[in-house]
BATOR-21811 format. One line per field, with one value per residue (C-alpha): residue in three letters; residue number from 0; y, x, z. Coordinates in steps of 0.05 Angstrom, whole numbers, plus 5000, padded with zeros to 4 digits. Layout:
resn: (ALA / ...)
resi: (NUM / ...)
yy: (Y / ...)
xx: (X / ...)
zz: (Z / ...)
REM end
This chain:
resn: (MET / PRO / VAL / PHE / ILE / VAL / GLY / ILE / VAL / MET / PHE / PHE / ARG / ALA / ARG / GLU / ARG / ALA / GLU / THR / GLN / LYS / THR / ILE / ARG / MET / ALA / ILE / GLU / LYS / GLY / GLN / ALA / LEU / PRO / PRO / GLU / TYR / LEU / ASP / SER / LEU / LYS / ARG / SER / GLY / SER / GLY / ARG / ILE / LYS / THR / PRO / VAL / ASN / ASP / ILE / ARG / SER / GLY / LEU / ILE / LEU / MET / ALA / VAL / ALA / LEU / GLY / LEU / VAL / VAL / MET / ASP / TYR / VAL / ARG / ASN / ASP / TYR / THR / PHE / GLU / THR / LEU / SER / GLY / ILE / ALA / ALA / ILE / PRO / GLY / PHE / ILE / GLY / VAL / ALA / LEU / LEU / ILE / MET / GLY / ILE / VAL / GLY / LEU / ASN / THR / GLN / LYS / LYS / SER)
resi: (0 / 1 / 2 / 3 / 4 / 5 / 6 / 7 / 8 / 9 / 10 / 11 / 12 / 13 / 14 / 15 / 16 / 17 / 18 / 19 / 20 / 21 / 22 / 23 / 24 / 25 / 26 / 27 / 28 / 29 / 30 / 31 / 32 / 33 / 34 / 35 / 36 / 37 / 38 / 39 / 40 / 41 / 42 / 43 / 44 / 45 / 46 / 47 / 48 / 49 / 50 / 51 / 52 / 53 / 54 / 55 / 56 / 57 / 58 / 59 / 60 / 61 / 62 / 63 / 64 / 65 / 66 / 67 / 68 / 69 / 70 / 71 / 72 / 73 / 74 / 75 / 76 / 77 / 78 / 79 / 80 / 81 / 82 / 83 / 84 / 85 / 86 / 87 / 88 / 89 / 90 / 91 / 92 / 93 / 94 / 95 / 96 / 97 / 98 / 99 / 100 / 101 / 102 / 103 / 104 / 105 / 106 / 107 / 108 / 109 / 110 / 111 / 112)
yy: (1143 / 1103 / 1047 / 1097 / 1127 / 1058 / 1040 / 1103 / 1089 / 1016 / 1038 / 1086 / 1037 / 0984 / 1034 / 1053 / 0979 / 0967 / 1025 / 1000 / 0930 / 0958 / 0998 / 0937 / 0893 / 0943 / 0948 / 0872 / 0866 / 0917 / 0879 / 0934 / 0914 / 0941 / 0974 / 0942 / 1009 / 1009 / 0939 / 0958 / 1019 / 0973 / 0928 / 0988 / 1021 / 0959 / 0963 / 1025 / 0985 / 0921 / 0863 / 0843 / 0800 / 0863 / 0892 / 0827 / 0832 / 0905 / 0891 / 0831 / 0872 / 0927 / 0878 / 0845 / 0913 / 0929 / 0863 / 0876 / 0946 / 0917 / 0865 / 0917 / 0964 / 0907 / 0886 / 0956 / 0974 / 0912 / 0916 / 0877 / 0816 / 0793 / 0799 / 0793 / 0845 / 0802 / 0746 / 0793 / 0818 / 0748 / 0759 / 0814 / 0781 / 0715 / 0749 / 0788 / 0724 / 0693 / 0754 / 0753 / 0680 / 0692 / 0750 / 0710 / 0651 / 0699 / 0731 / 0662 / 0642 / 0706 / 0693 / 0622 / 0647)
xx: (8877 / 8885 / 8842 / 8788 / 8789 / 8784 / 8728 / 8688 / 8696 / 8674 / 8614 / 8589 / 8600 / 8561 / 8506 / 8502 / 8500 / 8443 / 8403 / 8413 / 8391 / 8330 / 8311 / 8319 / 8280 / 8222 / 8221 / 8219 / 8164 / 8121 / 8133 / 8171 / 8224 / 8294 / 8322 / 8386 / 8422 / 8410 / 8438 / 8499 / 8511 / 8508 / 8562 / 8607 / 8595 / 8617 / 8690 / 8693 / 8705 / 8682 / 8729 / 8761 / 8822 / 8858 / 8851 / 8879 / 8939 / 8950 / 8945 / 8991 / 9044 / 9040 / 9049 / 9107 / 9139 / 9130 / 9163 / 9221 / 9230 / 9234 / 9285 / 9328 / 9324 / 9343 / 9400 / 9430 / 9419 / 9453 / 9519 / 9493 / 9468 / 9397 / 9369 / 9300 / 9265 / 9275 / 9236 / 9180 / 9179 / 9159 / 9089 / 9067 / 9109 / 9072 / 9005 / 9024 / 9042 / 8976 / 8937 / 8976 / 8960 / 8886 / 8884 / 8916 / 8869 / 8810 / 8831 / 8838 / 8770 / 8739 / 8770 / 8741 / 8671)
zz: (3771 / 3705 / 3734 / 3752 / 3682 / 3650 / 3698 / 3679 / 3605 / 3614 / 3656 / 3603 / 3546 / 3584 / 3598 / 3524 / 3504 / 3553 / 3525 / 3454 / 3473 / 3508 / 3446 / 3401 / 3449 / 3451 / 3375 / 3368 / 3421 / 3383 / 3318 / 3284 / 3233 / 3243 / 3181 / 3153 / 3158 / 3233 / 3240 / 3199 / 3244 / 3305 / 3275 / 3263 / 3330 / 3369 / 3349 / 3306 / 3243 / 3210 / 3219 / 3153 / 3135 / 3112 / 3182 / 3211 / 3165 / 3183 / 3257 / 3251 / 3214 / 3266 / 3324 / 3288 / 3278 / 3352 / 3370 / 3323 / 3351 / 3422 / 3400 / 3366 / 3426 / 3473 / 3427 / 3422 / 3495 / 3522 / 3484 / 3424 / 3463 / 3472 / 3542 / 3576 / 3533 / 3471 / 3504 / 3523 / 3451 / 3429 / 3457 / 3409 / 3355 / 3358 / 3364 / 3302 / 3265 / 3285 / 3260 / 3195 / 3184 / 3200 / 3151 / 3095 / 3107 / 3108 / 3042 / 3010 / 3037 / 3008 / 2940 / 2937 / 2955)
REM end
Protein backbone atom coordinates (compact mmCIF):
# COMPACT_ATOMS: atom_id res chain seq x y z
CA MET A 1 0.00 0.00 0.00
CA PRO A 2 2.74 2.57 0.82
CA VAL A 3 4.42 1.84 -2.53
CA PHE A 4 1.10 2.44 -4.29
CA ILE A 5 0.59 5.77 -2.49
CA VAL A 6 4.11 6.93 -3.32
CA GLY A 7 3.59 5.85 -6.93
CA ILE A 8 0.37 7.86 -7.21
CA VAL A 9 2.04 10.98 -5.76
CA MET A 10 4.98 10.62 -8.15
CA PHE A 11 2.64 10.12 -11.11
CA PHE A 12 0.68 13.30 -10.42
CA ARG A 13 3.83 15.35 -9.78
CA ALA A 14 5.30 14.16 -13.08
CA ARG A 15 2.05 14.99 -14.84
CA GLU A 16 1.99 18.47 -13.32
CA ARG A 17 5.62 19.05 -14.36
CA ALA A 18 4.85 17.93 -17.90
CA GLU A 19 1.91 20.35 -18.12
CA THR A 20 4.07 23.21 -16.84
CA GLN A 21 6.79 22.43 -19.35
CA LYS A 22 4.22 22.29 -22.13
CA THR A 23 2.87 25.70 -21.15
CA ILE A 24 6.36 27.22 -21.05
CA ARG A 25 7.28 25.64 -24.38
CA MET A 26 4.14 27.04 -26.03
CA ALA A 27 4.82 30.53 -24.64
CA ILE A 28 8.38 30.46 -25.94
CA GLU A 29 7.29 29.20 -29.36
CA LYS A 30 4.79 32.07 -29.65
CA GLY A 31 7.49 34.55 -28.64
CA GLN A 32 5.86 35.61 -25.39
CA ALA A 33 8.14 36.66 -22.56
CA LEU A 34 7.72 34.88 -19.25
CA PRO A 35 7.36 37.29 -16.32
CA PRO A 36 10.06 37.04 -13.60
CA GLU A 37 7.38 36.41 -10.97
CA TYR A 38 6.29 33.29 -12.81
CA LEU A 39 9.85 31.99 -12.97
CA ASP A 40 10.31 32.65 -9.25
CA SER A 41 7.12 30.74 -8.50
CA LEU A 42 8.46 27.81 -10.53
CA LYS A 43 11.64 27.77 -8.44
CA ARG A 44 9.63 27.67 -5.24
CA SER A 45 7.12 25.09 -6.41
CA GLY A 46 9.82 22.53 -7.19
CA SER A 47 10.90 21.93 -3.62
CA GLY A 48 8.56 24.13 -1.66
CA ARG A 49 11.37 26.50 -0.71
CA ILE A 50 14.41 28.14 -2.18
CA LYS A 51 17.67 26.38 -1.35
CA THR A 52 19.83 28.58 0.88
CA PRO A 53 22.87 27.92 3.07
CA VAL A 54 20.73 28.53 6.16
CA ASN A 55 18.42 25.68 5.09
CA ASP A 56 21.48 23.43 4.65
CA ILE A 57 22.65 24.28 8.16
CA ARG A 58 19.18 23.65 9.59
CA SER A 59 18.85 20.30 7.79
CA GLY A 60 22.35 19.29 8.86
CA LEU A 61 21.65 20.05 12.50
CA ILE A 62 18.38 18.12 12.37
CA LEU A 63 20.08 15.06 10.87
CA MET A 64 22.86 15.24 13.44
CA ALA A 65 20.26 15.41 16.21
CA VAL A 66 18.48 12.36 14.76
CA ALA A 67 21.80 10.47 14.70
CA LEU A 68 22.58 11.49 18.28
CA GLY A 69 19.11 10.39 19.38
CA LEU A 70 19.63 6.97 17.77
CA VAL A 71 23.01 6.59 19.45
CA VAL A 72 21.60 7.51 22.87
CA MET A 73 18.65 5.16 22.39
CA ASP A 74 21.00 2.34 21.39
CA TYR A 75 23.32 3.08 24.31
CA VAL A 76 20.55 3.08 26.93
CA ARG A 77 18.65 0.12 25.46
CA ASN A 78 21.68 -2.16 25.35
CA ASP A 79 22.85 -1.81 28.96
CA TYR A 80 25.05 1.18 28.23
CA THR A 81 27.06 -0.35 25.41
CA PHE A 82 27.07 0.61 21.75
CA GLU A 83 25.55 -1.91 19.36
CA THR A 84 24.44 -2.03 15.71
CA LEU A 85 22.06 0.93 15.83
CA SER A 86 24.94 3.26 16.66
CA GLY A 87 26.63 2.29 13.41
CA ILE A 88 23.44 2.88 11.47
CA ALA A 89 23.13 6.29 13.15
CA ALA A 90 26.38 7.28 11.46
CA ILE A 91 24.55 7.55 8.12
CA PRO A 92 22.28 10.50 8.99
CA GLY A 93 25.06 11.87 11.20
CA PHE A 94 27.59 12.12 8.39
CA ILE A 95 24.99 13.46 5.97
CA GLY A 96 24.19 16.09 8.59
CA VAL A 97 27.87 17.00 8.95
CA ALA A 98 28.18 17.32 5.15
CA LEU A 99 25.11 19.60 4.98
CA LEU A 100 26.46 21.67 7.85
CA ILE A 101 29.79 22.13 6.06
CA MET A 102 28.00 23.00 2.79
CA GLY A 103 25.88 25.58 4.61
CA ILE A 104 28.87 27.21 6.30
CA VAL A 105 30.81 27.34 3.02
CA GLY A 106 27.75 28.79 1.29
CA LEU A 107 27.37 31.50 3.92
CA ASN A 108 31.04 32.42 3.62
CA THR A 109 30.70 32.56 -0.17
CA GLN A 110 27.67 34.85 0.11
CA LYS A 111 29.52 37.19 2.49
CA LYS A 112 32.43 37.51 0.04
CA SER A 113 30.11 38.33 -2.86
